[in-house]
N, C-alpha and C positions, 0 to 999 in steps of 0.2 A: 520381580514383576516383569513380564515380557510384553512389549508393545509392538504391534505391527503397524508400520507407517506406510501409507499408500500415496505415491506421488507420480507425476509424469517427469520423465527425463532424469536429471541428476540433482541431488540435494545441493550441489555446488553452483547451481545456476545463479547468475547475478540478477537478482530482482528483489524488490522489497518483500514479496511473499515468501520466496525461498530463504531469504535472510531470517525472517520470522521463524520458519520451520527449523532452520539450523540452530538458532539459539534455543528453541524449545527442546530439541533433541539433546543438545549439550547439557542442559539443566536436568533433563530426565536422567541422563547417564550419571551426572554428578550425584543424584539422589539414589543411585544404585539400580536403576532400571536397565533392562536390556532392550535395545531398540533394533528391530530388523526392518530394513527398507524393502518394500515391494514396489518396483517401478515398472511403468509402461512407457513406451516411446511416445513422443509428441507426434500426433497425426491429425487428420481432419476429424470433424465432429462425428460423422457417420461411422468412421472406422473405430472411434472410441466407443460408440454404442455397440458395435459388433463385439467388443471385448467381453460383453456379458455372456456371449455364446462360445467364446474361445475355451476349449476344454483344458488347455494347459494353464490358463489364467485362473479358471474356476478351481482347478485342482490345487493350485498353489495356495489360494486363499482358504478354501474349505478344509484343507488338511493341516493348515498352520495351527500350532498350539500357542495361542497368545491370550493375554488377560484383557486386552482392550485393542480395538481397531481404531487407529488414528488416521484420518483420511483428509488430505488436502481437498477442500471442496471443489477445486478446479477439476478434480478427477470424477466429478459426478456422472458424466455419461458412461464411464467404464464401470460404474458401481451400482447404477440405478436398479438393475435386476439382481445383481449378485448380492446386494445387501439383504434382500429378502431371503435368499438361500442361506446367507450367513446367519440370519436371525433364527431360521429353523434348525440349522446344524449346530449352532453355537449360542444357544438362548441366553447364557449367562455372561456373554462377552459383549460389553457395550460397543456401540459404533458411534464414534465421535468425529465430527468434522471440524477442521480448522477453516474458518470462513474469513477470507480476506475481502472479498466482495463477490456479489452474485453476477453470473453471466447475464442474467435477465436485466440487470441494471446498466449494462453497456448498450451502445448503439449498434444495431444490426440491420441488415436489409429486412424490409417488412415481411417478406415471404418466410424468413427463418424464425421470426420472433415467437410465434405460437409454439413451435416445436421446442425451442430453448426453454420457454417458460414451463411447458408441460413436463418436460424431462426433469428440469431442475426441481420443480415442485414435488414430483414423485420421489426424487432422491431425498429431499429434505424430510419427507415423511417416513423414511426408513431409518432415521437416526435416533440414537438414544439421548444425545446431548451435543452441544457445540461449543467451541472456543472462538469467541468473536474478537476481532481487532478493534472494534469501536461499538458504541451504542447505536450509531447509524446502521451499521451492518446487522446488528441484532434486530433492529426494527424492520429492516428490509427482509430478513429471513422470516420473521413473524408474518409480515404482510403476504409474502409469496406462499408460504406454507399454509396460511389461513388458520394458524394455531400457534401458540407459544412453543418454543423448543428450549428446554432447560439448558443452562450453560453459564459460562463465565466470560466477562468482558476483560480482556488483558491487552492494553495498548502496546504497540511496538515500543522498543526502547529509544530514548532520545540520544544516546551516547555512542552511536556507531562511528561517528566522526567527532572525537572530542574537541570542543571549541576552545579558543584561547580565553584567558582572563580578560574580561571587558567590563570596565566600569562606566558609569554614566558619562564621565568626562570624555572617555574614548569614543563612545557612541555619538555624542553630540558633535565632537570634532569631525568625525568621519562624515556625518550627514551634511556638514557645512563646507566640505571640501569643494573648491571651485571646479567648474567644468560640467560636462553633461552628466545626467543621472546614470549611474552604472547599475544595470539590471542583469541578474543572473537567472538562468533556467537550467535545471538539472533533471534529466529523464531521457529514456530511450526515445529516439526520434520516430515516433509512431503517431498516428492521427489522434488517438485518445488523449495524448498529453497537451494538445492544443498549441503547439509552437506556431502553427500557421496563423492563429489568431493574434499571437504576439507580433508577428511580422506585419499583419494587417493593421494593428494598432500603431506600430512604429511609423508606417508610411503616412499616417494622419497627423504626425507631430512635426514641429518645425525642425528642419535639418540641424543636426548638431546638438539637440537638446537631450537625447537619450542614446546610450549604447547598450547592446545586448550581447551577452556571452551565452551561447548554446552549448551545453555539455551533455553528451549522450551518444550511445552507439548508433551508427548509421546503417549497420548491416541487418538490423532486425526487420526493417521495412525499407529497403534501398530505394524503391520507387518514390516513396514519400519524402525521404531525405533529399533525393534529386529535385523534387518539386520545391522544397524549401529553398534550396540553393538557387534554383531558377527564379523564384520570386524575389530573392534578395537582389539578384542582378537586374531583373526587369523593373523593380521599383526603385532602383538607385540607392540601395541600402548597404552597399559594399563597405563603406567606411564605418557604418554603425554596428554591423553584425559580425561576430566572429564565431566560427564553428570549431569546437575543440575536440570532438570525438569523445571517446571513453577516457575519463580522467578519474584517478583514485588517490587515496591517501593524502600525503602532504601537498601534492599539486592541487587537488580538489580543495583542500582547506585553504590554500592560498587564494583561490578564486572566490571562495566565500568571504575571506577577510577583505578582499579588495572591493567587493560589491557593496552597494548601498540598499538594494531592494532585491527580493527574490520573487519571481513571477512564474507561475505554472497553472494556467487556467484549464485544467484537465476536464474532460467530459464527465469523468467520475473517478474518485479515489476512495477506496474503503477506509483509508486512514491518511496516508501521505507521509512516509518517513522523511522525505526530503524537506517537507515543511518544518518538521521538528528540528532537523539539522540546521536549517536556515535561521530559526529562532535562536539557536545557540550562538550564532555569530551576530546576533542583534540585528537581523534583517527583517524589516516589515515584509509581510508576505501578501502577494496578490494571488488569490486562489478562487476556485469555483464554488458556487453555492451547492452544486450537485455533489453528493457524497458527504464525507465526514470532516472536511477541512474546517468547518465551523467549530468542531470539537477541539481540534488542534489549536486553532487561533482564538479560543475563548470567545466565540460568537463575533469574531472580527475585531476585537480590541487590539490584537497584535498584527493587524493588517487590514485588508479589504477583501470582500467576497463579491464576485461578479457572476453574471450569466456567462457560461463558457463560450457562447456564440456571439457575445456582444463586444465586438472589437472597439466600437466607439467608447463604451464604458471603460474598457481597459485603457484606452488612450487617455481618457479624462483623468483617471487615477494616476497614471504615470506623469502626466503633465502637472498635476497638483503637487506631487512629490518633488518634481524637478524645480518647480517655482517656489514652493513653500518649504524651505529647509527646516524651519522650526517644527512644522508638523512632522516632517520626516524624522527629525531627531526624537520627538516625543514618542512616535510609534516604534522607533528602534529600541528605546528604553523599555517600552511595553513588551516588545518581542522577547527581549532577553529575560524580563521578569516572568513571562509565560513559560519560557524554557525551563526555568528553575522548578516549576510546578509539575512538569511531566516526569514519568517514571524512567528509570534506567532499565536497560535490558535485564540486568541481574534481578532487580526488584520485580519486574513484571513477569519474567519467565520462571523465576523460582516459584512465584505464586501460582502460575498456570500449571507448572509441572506437579506441584503438590496437589492441586485440585484434581488433576487427571489421575494421579495415583490413588487418591481417596475414592474417586468414582469407581476405579477398577476393583479396589479392595472391598467396597460395599457391595458391588455386584457379585463378588465371590462369597459374600456373607462373612467377611473377615475384616471389618473396618480397622484402619490404622489408628493407633492411639493418638487422640487429638485431631483426627481428621475431620474435615467438614466439606460440605458441598456448597458453600456460599456463592452467590452470584453477584454480578455488578463489577465495575471497574476498580 
């Protein structure tokens, strides 16, 4: 079975979406599939739209002999017209999108929103099926497409950063450790992640009641990272906030172990892999109501959900945890219990890879023995 994967940039890019794609590719190859990557460089949106008219790009896709096209949905502007050509030239080859979240669900300048929605809707209507990272993403696709799109919901794996063994006694003891509430946020320093709202919340709290460790690359949006640092200085938060930059592996695990709460009030997350990581370390999570965090947190039982723009609400929840350590301990235990319910990468991606191969085989009129096209998580 030959699969053509369409992405922007490199499959090695460090982000949750690319991590998902890498795991899926690895499991497809383990099942004997051949995966060829068709990549375009990251550019601005109008340049991506122009890809549909690029003769070399069109030739590369239209001449490829694959059994299924697997397309990261972020590439939709480069494929919105080409997919129609692929459907005519390769009528038995399914076109399947990996949907992490929709561009239409992000915040954009008002002038651009109609274009983004129109192009993304047109792209979604060219697909045969989709692989969704959450039920929330699946519902968003249906709403924008204005029609169901067959597919499978496969959550990202919980075990990218294996957590330590933590029992109830460990979690309760950590929650009751004296001193300020220790809060951790992990994500690239970009506006969508909501770090500025965390800083706004901290300045509303009594000095010395909460500390915040910010982990994430500052070179993705250097201007925003500078603004965060300026606010820390302007609001007198220098002793409460620490910037760590990019941290991985055992060093990151150490920060998770030390923290008592995880907070990332993103404007939108299609799933939120860092939320699952935090649950593994028994950290109650403060996340946004926008997006799929409610799925990860079991409707908030393993943390709290807030309006991402409500700094006052964020401050209230942090203050409650800082003052009521029994509540903090109870939610830490609930967080770890929720982690145990989530799938591993191997469980989720093996299922996703088999579903995709079944889809390709049925399109060729040669279904695999025992194959099925079931939907759902």
